[in-house]
VEXBADO-404005 format. One record per residue: residue in one letter; x, y, z of N, C-alpha, C, O in turn. Coordinates in pm, whole numbers, padded with zeros to 5 digits. Example, Ala and Ser with C-alpha at 12.3 -4.5 7.8 and 13.67 -1.06 7.14 Angstrom:
% residues 2
+----+--------+--------+--------+--------+--------+--------+--------+--------+--------+--------+--------+--------+
| aa |    n.u |    n.v |    n.w |   ca.u |   ca.v |   ca.w |    c.u |    c.v |    c.w |    o.u |    o.v |    o.w |
+----+--------+--------+--------+--------+--------+--------+--------+--------+--------+--------+--------+--------+
|  a |  01319 | -00569 |  00780 |  01230 | -00450 |  00780 |  01320 | -00330 |  00780 |  01424 | -00332 |  00846 |
|  s |  01285 | -00225 |  00708 |  01367 | -00106 |  00714 |  01290 |  00003 |  00787 |  01341 |  00114 |  00804 |
+----+--------+--------+--------+--------+--------+--------+--------+--------+--------+--------+--------+--------+
% end
This chain:
% residues 74
+----+--------+--------+--------+--------+--------+--------+--------+--------+--------+--------+--------+--------+
| aa |    n.u |    n.v |    n.w |   ca.u |   ca.v |   ca.w |    c.u |    c.v |    c.w |    o.u |    o.v |    o.w |
+----+--------+--------+--------+--------+--------+--------+--------+--------+--------+--------+--------+--------+
|  x | -13009 |  02968 |  03145 | -13075 |  03069 |  03076 | -13238 |  03016 |  03090 | -13269 |  02900 |  03118 |
|  x | -13313 |  03105 |  03071 | -13452 |  03079 |  03090 | -13518 |  03047 |  02935 | -13484 |  03111 |  02836 |
|  x | -13602 |  02955 |  02933 | -13668 |  02910 |  02808 | -13769 |  03025 |  02750 | -13821 |  03108 |  02825 |
|  x | -13792 |  03021 |  02604 | -13855 |  03135 |  02550 | -13951 |  03057 |  02475 | -13923 |  02938 |  02459 |
|  x | -14073 |  03106 |  02419 | -14167 |  03072 |  02338 | -14130 |  03098 |  02212 | -14043 |  03185 |  02205 |
|  x | -14168 |  03051 |  02104 | -14149 |  03070 |  01961 | -14253 |  03136 |  01935 | -14346 |  03153 |  02013 |
|  x | -14244 |  03184 |  01810 | -14359 |  03303 |  01748 | -14463 |  03206 |  01677 | -14555 |  03266 |  01621 |
|  x | -14465 |  03092 |  01670 | -14580 |  03039 |  01586 | -14657 |  02939 |  01677 | -14598 |  02905 |  01779 |
|  x | -14794 |  02880 |  01652 | -14867 |  02856 |  01752 | -14801 |  02711 |  01798 | -14816 |  02680 |  01916 |
|  x | -14731 |  02626 |  01716 | -14673 |  02515 |  01756 | -14535 |  02522 |  01821 | -14480 |  02421 |  01867 |
|  x | -14484 |  02637 |  01823 | -14355 |  02648 |  01900 | -14390 |  02728 |  02052 | -14300 |  02735 |  02135 |
|  x | -14499 |  02775 |  02077 | -14528 |  02824 |  02216 | -14502 |  02760 |  02327 | -14533 |  02643 |  02306 |
|  x | -14459 |  02773 |  02440 | -14459 |  02693 |  02550 | -14581 |  02652 |  02597 | -14663 |  02740 |  02623 |
|  x | -14613 |  02529 |  02616 | -14744 |  02457 |  02656 | -14798 |  02409 |  02538 | -14895 |  02337 |  02557 |
|  x | -14758 |  02429 |  02387 | -14828 |  02343 |  02274 | -14821 |  02192 |  02322 | -14721 |  02148 |  02378 |
|  x | -14914 |  02128 |  02300 | -14920 |  01976 |  02302 | -14964 |  01912 |  02187 | -15082 |  01931 |  02160 |
|  x | -14889 |  01827 |  02100 | -14926 |  01789 |  01981 | -15004 |  01662 |  01971 | -14999 |  01606 |  02081 |
|  x | -15067 |  01601 |  01892 | -15142 |  01460 |  01905 | -15087 |  01359 |  01970 | -15150 |  01272 |  02030 |
|  x | -14962 |  01369 |  01960 | -14880 |  01233 |  02040 | -14844 |  01271 |  02187 | -14754 |  01217 |  02251 |
|  x | -14924 |  01368 |  02231 | -14900 |  01414 |  02375 | -14758 |  01462 |  02408 | -14711 |  01425 |  02515 |
|  x | -14694 |  01531 |  02337 | -14565 |  01574 |  02320 | -14588 |  01724 |  02356 | -14670 |  01782 |  02284 |
|  x | -14528 |  01801 |  02460 | -14547 |  01933 |  02495 | -14396 |  02006 |  02477 | -14287 |  01961 |  02513 |
|  x | -14426 |  02135 |  02409 | -14309 |  02227 |  02371 | -14291 |  02289 |  02515 | -14384 |  02326 |  02587 |
|  x | -14143 |  02294 |  02548 | -14120 |  02373 |  02674 | -14039 |  02479 |  02644 | -13975 |  02532 |  02735 |
|  x | -14031 |  02523 |  02518 | -13958 |  02646 |  02489 | -13801 |  02608 |  02415 | -13760 |  02497 |  02378 |
|  x | -13727 |  02752 |  02407 | -13604 |  02729 |  02339 | -13498 |  02847 |  02403 | -13530 |  02959 |  02443 |
|  x | -13376 |  02793 |  02399 | -13268 |  02896 |  02446 | -13196 |  02976 |  02333 | -13094 |  03039 |  02360 |
|  x | -13241 |  02973 |  02226 | -13181 |  03039 |  02106 | -13070 |  02974 |  02070 | -12974 |  03043 |  02036 |
|  x | -13057 |  02819 |  02068 | -12981 |  02757 |  01993 | -13014 |  02701 |  01892 | -13128 |  02654 |  01883 |
|  x | -12914 |  02689 |  01777 | -12956 |  02634 |  01650 | -12987 |  02503 |  01654 | -12935 |  02425 |  01734 |
|  x | -13097 |  02461 |  01546 | -13113 |  02307 |  01559 | -13022 |  02256 |  01456 | -12934 |  02322 |  01402 |
|  x | -13056 |  02118 |  01430 | -12943 |  02045 |  01329 | -13002 |  02044 |  01176 | -12973 |  01955 |  01095 |
|  x | -13089 |  02155 |  01146 | -13138 |  02152 |  01033 | -13119 |  02326 |  00982 | -13152 |  02410 |  01065 |
|  x | -13080 |  02360 |  00885 | -13043 |  02506 |  00836 | -13170 |  02556 |  00872 | -13272 |  02489 |  00859 |
|  x | -13166 |  02704 |  00931 | -13267 |  02782 |  00958 | -13355 |  02755 |  01094 | -13439 |  02834 |  01136 |
|  x | -13324 |  02638 |  01153 | -13396 |  02578 |  01276 | -13356 |  02621 |  01400 | -13239 |  02656 |  01416 |
|  x | -13447 |  02624 |  01504 | -13403 |  02665 |  01639 | -13441 |  02524 |  01719 | -13547 |  02464 |  01698 |
|  x | -13340 |  02479 |  01814 | -13363 |  02376 |  01894 | -13462 |  02387 |  01990 | -13456 |  02495 |  02048 |
|  x | -13559 |  02307 |  02031 | -13664 |  02325 |  02142 | -13646 |  02213 |  02227 | -13602 |  02103 |  02197 |
|  x | -13689 |  02257 |  02341 | -13695 |  02135 |  02449 | -13848 |  02096 |  02424 | -13938 |  02178 |  02408 |
|  x | -13864 |  01941 |  02425 | -14000 |  01884 |  02443 | -14006 |  01779 |  02561 | -13908 |  01712 |  02595 |
|  x | -14104 |  01773 |  02609 | -14144 |  01705 |  02717 | -14276 |  01595 |  02663 | -14368 |  01621 |  02586 |
|  x | -14250 |  01487 |  02722 | -14329 |  01346 |  02687 | -14420 |  01360 |  02804 | -14379 |  01339 |  02919 |
|  x | -14562 |  01398 |  02773 | -14662 |  01389 |  02916 | -14681 |  01241 |  02926 | -14730 |  01213 |  03035 |
|  x | -14660 |  01141 |  02854 | -14705 |  00995 |  02885 | -14568 |  00957 |  02987 | -14602 |  00927 |  03101 |
|  x | -14450 |  00955 |  02966 | -14341 |  00912 |  03034 | -14242 |  01007 |  03099 | -14149 |  00964 |  03168 |
|  x | -14263 |  01136 |  03076 | -14185 |  01227 |  03148 | -14021 |  01258 |  03060 | -13937 |  01334 |  03108 |
|  x | -14005 |  01201 |  02961 | -13881 |  01202 |  02893 | -13874 |  01347 |  02840 | -13977 |  01407 |  02810 |
|  x | -13757 |  01398 |  02830 | -13728 |  01546 |  02785 | -13619 |  01535 |  02679 | -13513 |  01475 |  02702 |
|  x | -13647 |  01592 |  02565 | -13525 |  01576 |  02452 | -13560 |  01710 |  02366 | -13656 |  01785 |  02380 |
|  x | -13447 |  01718 |  02267 | -13441 |  01875 |  02186 | -13525 |  01809 |  02040 | -13538 |  01693 |  02002 |
|  x | -13551 |  01882 |  02006 | -13636 |  01889 |  01837 | -13606 |  02013 |  01758 | -13593 |  02118 |  01822 |
|  x | -13592 |  02015 |  01626 | -13620 |  02121 |  01549 | -13767 |  02179 |  01556 | -13868 |  02109 |  01567 |
|  x | -13765 |  02319 |  01547 | -13899 |  02365 |  01558 | -13985 |  02310 |  01451 | -14094 |  02272 |  01493 |
|  x | -13968 |  02298 |  01332 | -14042 |  02241 |  01233 | -14082 |  02097 |  01274 | -14181 |  02051 |  01217 |
|  x | -14030 |  02031 |  01349 | -14080 |  01907 |  01391 | -14181 |  01870 |  01482 | -14233 |  01759 |  01487 |
|  x | -14213 |  01983 |  01564 | -14277 |  01969 |  01691 | -14412 |  01913 |  01679 | -14456 |  01823 |  01751 |
|  x | -14477 |  01973 |  01583 | -14609 |  01936 |  01556 | -14639 |  01781 |  01510 | -14755 |  01748 |  01486 |
|  x | -14532 |  01687 |  01497 | -14549 |  01566 |  01453 | -14480 |  01476 |  01562 | -14510 |  01357 |  01558 |
|  x | -14405 |  01511 |  01644 | -14292 |  01457 |  01720 | -14357 |  01345 |  01790 | -14471 |  01358 |  01835 |
|  x | -14288 |  01234 |  01800 | -14316 |  01137 |  01882 | -14200 |  01120 |  01973 | -14088 |  01148 |  01933 |
|  x | -14220 |  01072 |  02101 | -14114 |  01045 |  02212 | -14016 |  00940 |  02166 | -14061 |  00836 |  02118 |
|  x | -13878 |  00958 |  02179 | -13768 |  00874 |  02161 | -13787 |  00747 |  02278 | -13758 |  00629 |  02258 |
|  x | -13833 |  00793 |  02382 | -13823 |  00686 |  02487 | -13963 |  00587 |  02493 | -13963 |  00479 |  02551 |
|  x | -14047 |  00628 |  02445 | -14185 |  00556 |  02477 | -14267 |  00536 |  02347 | -14362 |  00460 |  02333 |
|  x | -14213 |  00620 |  02250 | -14311 |  00588 |  02118 | -14253 |  00548 |  02004 | -14315 |  00528 |  01899 |
|  x | -14112 |  00532 |  02022 | -14026 |  00499 |  01902 | -13976 |  00611 |  01804 | -13934 |  00593 |  01690 |
|  x | -13990 |  00746 |  01878 | -13954 |  00856 |  01771 | -13795 |  00854 |  01768 | -13719 |  00789 |  01840 |
|  x | -13766 |  00939 |  01668 | -13600 |  00973 |  01648 | -13541 |  01029 |  01775 | -13603 |  01092 |  01860 |
|  x | -13416 |  00999 |  01777 | -13341 |  01057 |  01900 | -13360 |  01227 |  01893 | -13383 |  01311 |  01805 |
|  x | -13342 |  01226 |  02008 | -13345 |  01397 |  02028 | -13217 |  01467 |  02004 | -13114 |  01399 |  02008 |
|  x | -13206 |  01617 |  01975 | -13085 |  01684 |  01959 | -13059 |  01767 |  02084 | -13132 |  01771 |  02184 |
|  x | -12942 |  01834 |  02065 | -12930 |  01928 |  02188 | -12996 |  02048 |  02178 | -12999 |  02100 |  02067 |
|  x | -13055 |  02111 |  02282 | -13132 |  02210 |  02314 | -13039 |  02313 |  02423 | -13089 |  02415 |  02470 |
+----+--------+--------+--------+--------+--------+--------+--------+--------+--------+--------+--------+--------+
% end
């Protein structure tokens, strides 16, 4: 299934937060918090890919190279 952009600025495909983490989009899968959608993230520093709740995109750190929380299924 193709990844889709979200409806807010921080959930649009290509949005990159201040920790150099880029939003790659979602597949309509629920996140692990009520009312959240799971998004695929890409670390522009090390290349890791992981899932996050949409509400976390703006502040997320990479779990592989920045000590961020483990990812969720996306």
